[in-house]
C-alpha angles and dihedrals in degrees: 000000000000114000094217092055089053089050090053090053093051094045091050089055094052097035107032118193116257107233123210116257103185094269115170121195119214104249103064136121119205118178110237091241094053119102121215118192127234119283093014115148118218120194132210122295095018123147125193117192138222118302093359119147123208117189131230125285094017130145117219105187129213118296098015117151116202114184128209125299094018121147122201119183129230123288094020128148122210112190127222120299096004119154122210115188131215120303100007116151119206125185132223126298092018116167124192129166130221129309096014119149120206125187102010117147118269124218116273123156139159118217113220115176091335093308114119114219116196115231109214116240104227101168123088139211124270116191122189131218125295095019121155123199124188126225124285092021124145124205113188123214117246123269097228102333121048128267104242127205109185131219116291096013117154118203120187129223122290096019126146118209110196127219118287094016116148118204 
């Protein structure tokens, strides 16, 4: 009975979703220890690092860089030119648009006698299921604890999530 639900049904008829088929473009690098699930599409100029695990029915768009020890759940979409750093864990049905960076180090320094000493950021990022992230968004890895993005979170374009944030 809800008008928006009827609109979704009509739009799905006229603009059906393109489902992944396992397509692999020619300019890709997948580390031998990485695992890529069935029916996952991988675009041009993609690299997938050591011990990373990509779920089934995913789309990894052109120019994506996935570092080592990354996990991405089933039915996820990673937009063009996204960068996912070491150790990030992403749940199922994740959707992120282009130029998003997940798991880069935030800024943390201690000033001792006017000398800035960088404090290493040793946490990571853990993203739940059914999360949507807009384009040009940056999600920093945790300092010591992890940055946590909970199930069902929606983050708009051009947003910066600092280290150790919990949503």
